C-alpha positions in Angstrom: -3.8 32.7 -2.5 -0.2 32.9 -1.3 1.2 30.9 1.5 2.4 32.8 4.6 5.9 31.5 5.4 6.7 31.4 9.1 9.7 30.7 11.2 9.4 29.1 14.7 11.6 30.0 17.6 11.5 27.2 20.2 11.1 23.5 19.6 9.6 22.3 22.9 6.3 20.7 23.5 4.0 23.6 22.6 5.8 24.0 19.3 4.7 20.4 18.4 1.1 21.4 18.9 1.4 24.4 16.5 3.1 22.2 13.9 0.5 19.4 14.2 -2.3 22.0 13.9 -1.3 23.2 10.5 -0.7 19.9 8.8 -4.2 19.8 7.5 -4.7 23.5 6.8 -6.6 24.0 3.6 -5.1 26.0 0.7 -7.3 29.0 1.2 -5.8 29.3 4.7 -2.3 28.7 3.5 0.3 28.8 6.3 3.7 27.1 6.2 6.5 26.7 8.8 9.7 26.9 6.7 12.3 27.2 9.4 12.8 26.5 13.1 15.4 27.6 15.6 16.2 26.2 19.1 19.3 26.4 21.3 19.2 22.6 21.4 20.3 21.6 17.9 19.1 18.0 18.3 15.7 19.0 19.5 15.4 21.5 16.5 16.5 18.8 14.1 14.1 16.2 15.4 11.2 18.7 15.2 12.2 19.7 11.7 12.3 16.1 10.6 9.0 15.2 12.2 7.1 18.1 10.6 9.1 18.4 7.3 10.5 21.9 8.1 13.3 22.5 5.6 15.6 24.9 7.5 17.0 24.5 11.0 19.0 26.9 13.1 20.6 27.0 16.6 20.7 30.8 16.6 17.4 32.5 15.8 19.1 35.6 14.7 20.4 33.8 11.6 16.8 32.7 10.9 15.5 36.2 11.2 17.9 37.3 8.4 15.9 35.2 5.9 13.9 37.4 3.6 11.3 34.7 2.8 10.0 34.7 6.4 7.2 37.1 7.0 6.4 36.2 10.6 7.6 34.1 13.5 5.9 32.1 16.2 7.7 32.2 19.6 7.2 29.1 21.7 10.1 29.4 24.2 9.6 29.2 27.9 8.0 32.3 29.6 11.2 34.0 30.7 12.6 33.8 27.2 9.7 35.4 25.4 10.9 39.0 25.3 14.3 38.8 23.4 13.2 36.8 20.3 9.9 38.7 20.1 11.6 42.1 20.2 14.4 41.0 17.9 11.9 39.6 15.4 9.8 42.7 15.4 12.9 44.9 14.8 13.9 42.5 12.0 10.7 43.4 10.2 8.8 40.2 11.1 5.3 39.9 12.5 5.1 37.8 15.7 2.7 35.4 17.5 4.1 34.6 20.9 2.7 31.9 23.2 0.8 32.8 26.3 1.4 34.4 28.7 2.8 37.3 26.7 5.6 37.4 29.3 6.4 36.5 32.8 6.9 40.1 33.9 5.0 43.3 33.2 8.3 45.0 32.3 8.9 42.5 29.5 5.3 42.6 28.3 5.5 46.4 28.1 8.8 46.3 26.2 7.3 43.8 23.7 4.2 45.9 23.1 6.3 49.0 22.7 8.5 47.3 20.1 5.3 46.4 18.1 4.2 50.0 18.2 7.6 51.4 17.2 8.1 49.0 14.3 4.5 48.9 13.1 4.6 45.1 13.0 1.9 42.9 14.3 2.2 41.2 17.7 -0.4 38.6 18.7 -0.5 36.5 21.8 -1.4 32.8 21.2 -4.3 32.2 23.5 -6.2 29.3 21.9 -9.2 29.5 24.2 -10.3 32.8 22.6 -11.3 30.6 19.7 -13.5 28.2 21.6 -17.2 27.9 20.8 -18.3 28.8 24.3 -16.2 31.9 24.5 -17.3 33.1 21.1 -20.9 32.5 22.0 -20.5 34.4 25.3 -18.9 37.3 23.4 -21.8 37.4 21.0 -24.2 37.7 23.9 -22.3 40.3 25.8 -21.5 42.4 22.8 -25.3 43.1 22.4 -25.4 44.8 25.8 -27.8 42.2 27.2 -26.0 42.2 30.6 -26.1 46.0 30.9 -23.1 47.4 33.0 -21.0 44.6 34.4 -20.2 45.4 38.0 -18.8 42.1 39.3 -17.2 38.9 38.0 -15.4 35.9 39.2 -13.0 33.9 37.0 -11.5 30.6 37.9 -9.0 28.1 36.6 -8.3 25.2 39.1 -7.0 21.7 39.3 -7.2 19.4 42.3 -3.8 17.9 41.6 -2.2 19.2 38.4 1.2 20.7 38.9 3.0 20.3 35.5 5.6 17.6 35.8 6.4 16.9 32.2 8.8 19.8 31.9 10.7 21.5 34.7 10.6 24.7 32.8 6.9 25.2 34.0 7.8 25.1 37.7 11.2 26.7 38.0 11.3 30.5 38.5 14.3 31.0 36.3 12.5 29.7 33.3 8.7 30.1 34.0 9.0 33.3 36.1 5.5 32.6 37.4 3.4 29.5 37.9 -0.3 28.7 37.9 -1.5 32.3 37.3 0.5 32.3 34.0 -0.1 28.7 33.0 -3.8 28.2 33.4 -4.9 31.4 35.1 -4.1 33.6 32.1 -6.8 31.8 30.2 -9.7 32.6 32.5 -8.3 36.1 33.3 -8.2 37.0 29.6 -11.7 35.5 29.2 -13.1 37.8 31.9 -11.3 40.9 30.7 -12.2 40.3 27.1 -15.9 39.7 27.8 -16.0 42.8 30.2 -14.6 45.0 27.4 -11.2 45.5 29.1 -11.9 47.9 31.9 -8.6 49.3 33.3 -7.4 47.7 36.6 -6.5 50.2 39.3 -5.7 48.1 42.3 -5.0 44.4 43.2 -5.0 42.6 46.5 -3.4 39.2 46.0 -2.1 36.1 47.7 0.3 33.6 46.1 2.1 30.6 47.6 3.3 27.0 46.9 2.8 25.5 50.3 1.1 22.3 49.1 3.4 21.8 46.1 6.5 22.0 48.2 5.2 19.8 51.1 3.2 17.2 49.2 4.3 14.3 47.0 2.5 13.5 43.7 -0.4 11.1 44.2 -1.1 8.1 42.1 -2.5 9.2 38.7 -1.3 12.8 39.0 1.5 14.5 37.1 4.9 13.7 38.7 6.4 17.0 39.6 9.5 17.3 41.8 8.6 19.3 44.9 12.3 20.2 45.4 12.3 22.0 42.0 9.1 23.9 42.5 10.0 27.6 42.9 6.9 29.3 41.5 3.4 29.7 42.9 0.9 26.8 42.7 -1.9 28.9 44.3 -2.9 32.5 43.4 -6.0 34.6 44.1 -6.7 38.3 43.8 -9.3 40.9 44.3 -9.2 43.4 41.4 -10.8 46.8 41.2 -11.3 48.6 37.9 -11.6 52.3 36.9 -15.3 51.9 36.1 -16.2 50.8 39.6 -16.4 47.1 38.7 -14.6 44.4 40.7 -13.3 40.9 40.0 -12.1 37.9 41.9 -9.4 35.9 40.1 -8.4 32.4 41.2 -5.8 30.1 39.8 -4.8 26.8 41.4 -2.6 23.9 40.4 -3.2 21.8 43.6 -5.8 22.0 46.4 -7.7 19.9 48.9 -11.1 20.5 47.2 -13.1 19.3 44.2 -13.8 22.8 42.9 -13.6 26.5 44.0 -16.3 28.1 41.8 -16.9 29.0 38.2 -16.5 32.0 35.9 -19.5 34.3 35.9 -20.5 37.9 35.4 -23.1 40.1 37.2 -24.6 42.9 35.2 -27.3 45.5 35.8 -29.7 43.8 33.3 -28.6 40.2 33.5 -26.0 37.7 34.7 -24.0 35.2 32.7 -22.5 31.9 33.8 -19.9 30.3 31.5 -20.4 26.6 32.4 -22.9 25.7 31.3 -23.4 28.9 29.3 -26.6 30.5 30.8 -28.1 33.9 31.0 -30.1 34.8 34.2 -32.7 37.6 34.1 -35.8 39.1 35.6 -38.5 39.0 32.9 -42.4 39.3 32.9 -42.2 39.6 36.7 -40.4 36.3 36.9 -36.8 35.0 37.3 -35.7 33.3 34.0 -32.7 31.2 33.1 -31.8 31.0 29.4 -29.4 28.1 28.7 -27.6 28.3 25.4 -28.1 25.2 23.3 -26.2 23.6 20.5 -22.6 24.5 21.5 -20.2 21.7 20.6 -16.7 22.3 21.8 -13.8 21.3 19.6 -10.5 19.5 20.5 -7.4 21.5 21.5 -5.7 20.8 18.2 -8.5 22.6 16.4 -8.1 25.6 18.6 -4.4 25.7 17.8 -5.3 25.5 14.1 -7.8 28.4 14.4 -5.3 30.7 16.1 -2.6 29.9 13.5 -5.0 30.6 10.7 -6.2 33.8 12.3 -2.6 35.0 12.6 -1.6 34.1 9.1 -4.7 35.8 7.6 -3.9 39.0 9.6 -0.4 38.9 8.1 -1.4 38.0 4.6 -4.3 40.5 4.4 -2.8 43.2 6.6 -5.6 42.9 9.2 -5.6 43.6 12.9 -4.6 40.5 14.9 -7.5 39.1 17.0 -5.5 39.0 20.3 -3.2 42.1 20.2 -0.5 42.7 22.7 -2.2 45.9 24.0 -5.1 43.7 25.3 -2.8 41.2 26.8 -1.0 43.9 28.8 -4.1 44.0 31.0 -3.5 40.3 32.1 0.2 41.1 32.8 -0.8 44.1 34.9 -3.1 42.0 37.1 -0.7 39.0 37.3 2.2 41.3 38.3 -0.1 43.0 40.8 -1.1 39.7 42.3 2.5 38.6 42.8 3.7 42.1 44.1 0.7 42.4 46.4 1.3 39.0 47.9 4.9 39.9 48.5 3.9 43.2 50.1 1.2 41.8 52.2 -1.4 44.4 51.2 -3.4 45.8 48.3 -1.4 47.8 45.8 -2.2 50.3 43.1 -1.7 49.3 39.5 -2.0 50.9 36.1 -1.9 49.8 32.5 1.3 51.2 30.8 0.6 53.7 28.0 2.8 52.5 25.2 
């Protein structure tokens, strides 16, 4: 079975995880990074040397001209997702872009539109979709066991975890948005995917970085620079959907609390809690709790491996990608709604672009 040859755009920290993940890929899942491009030539050279990538470029346009490359993986910072993704699609390449799809809804819409216009595949790299718990929850909910889902809460929170290892995570000019794109997009996508992607129609959100700007890193926490923090470290939203359902979405990098809830879903037939994965029902005139047994989560590197294999298989066998841009547009709509609603000070109407 032929190897899918891929070029990588961006040689930062997340690129290392993708490279590390495919070093032990079996022949039947053949995938090979054959070139890498980064605006920092030294960083690109170091990454290429570390992972035995034969071709190195400082201009990704030159890399896209290679005929042997079928696809690219975009691992640049958030605000730099759109140009290489659109350029690669127009150059005839399939693309997997790191989460979030983009920092703005306008960029995400343009990227999705480019995929439709070119007919090339655009997948968003969201490794958590491949976790054992999420896959098990999807198996349960796809049977209709919960009935109609009318309410959910989805949460991603750290007590003191503002990224300090790279300023690109906390500066608006590179990240665009903060916690809601960094860790929030995982739980938001989880909820939307499990709910079957109802269309959001309104968002009431609050976002700020009060703690991150006024507090110094504590002992044992990541060492961010409060003076450089220009994105939100706290974001919450109330979301309404076109089917009458509602969701509370919470994403926090820093807080004076141990936890602020968990992801769960309420349905007309049953409820489901994600951690630990449990189904709650009324049966036999009784209240019953069914805890799912035997789920063993894998390490992050295995999740990176699974998403890279899934992408390469879709390219090689001309299959739909498991996390298409059209689905991820929903996360961008809600995140943009949260930010815009917070700035406006009231609930706003939103809609999913039809591209």
